[in-house]
Each structure stands twice: as structure tokens, then as C-alpha cells.
C-alpha positions in Angstrom: 26.1 -10.4 10.3 23.2 -8.9 12.2 23.9 -5.5 10.8 23.9 -6.9 7.2 20.6 -8.6 7.8 19.1 -5.4 9.1 20.3 -3.5 6.1 18.8 -6.1 3.7 15.5 -6.0 5.5 15.5 -2.2 5.4 16.3 -2.2 1.6 13.5 -4.8 1.0 11.0 -2.6 2.9 12.1 0.4 0.8 11.6 -1.5 -2.4 8.2 -2.9 -1.5 7.1 0.6 -0.5 8.4 2.1 -3.7 6.5 -0.5 -5.8 3.3 0.0 -4.0 3.4 3.8 -4.4 3.5 3.3 -8.2 0.2 1.4 -8.3 -2.7 3.7 -9.4 -5.9 3.5 -7.4 -8.6 1.4 -9.0 -12.3 1.5 -8.3 -14.6 -1.1 -9.6 -18.3 0.0 -9.8 -21.1 -2.3 -11.0 -23.0 -1.3 -14.1 -25.9 1.0 -13.4 -24.6 2.1 -9.9 -25.0 5.8 -9.3 -22.0 7.6 -7.7 -20.7 11.1 -7.4 -17.2 12.3 -8.1 -15.7 15.3 -6.3 -12.9 17.0 -8.3 -10.5 19.2 -6.4 -8.5 20.4 -9.3 -9.3 21.7 -12.8 -9.6 19.0 -15.4 -8.5 19.8 -19.0 -9.9 17.9 -21.9 -8.5 17.8 -25.5 -11.9 18.7 -27.0 -15.6 19.2 -26.2 -17.6 16.3 -24.8 -19.1 13.9 -27.3 -21.3 11.1 -26.1 -20.1 7.6 -26.9 -21.9 5.6 -29.5 -22.6 1.9 -28.7 -21.5 -0.5 -31.3 -23.5 -3.7 -32.0 
């Protein structure tokens, strides 16, 4: 019985870890806050940069 409980706890730990690894990091930055981004790999974009236009 103790061995089965140990196996179940191990499986639960594995599942929780797997779920947490699938969560993408999220950063919340208040409007107007200046920050810098350091890119360590090349970034490819589908087209040239075009500024966004605000809609009323």
C-alpha cells in the first residue's frame, strides 16, 4: 500500500510539473513605463514594421 501511495504522489508531481512547464511567461507593464528588451536570438517578422493606428 505504501508503495502505491508513493507511486501516485510521484505521478502527481510529474503531472503538476508538466502543466507548469506549458505556461508561457507573462509580464505585466503599466502604460507609459519605459523598459528595455534584450534579444538573444534573431527575430523574423512577416513584413516591415508599420506603426499601429489608434482607432477612436
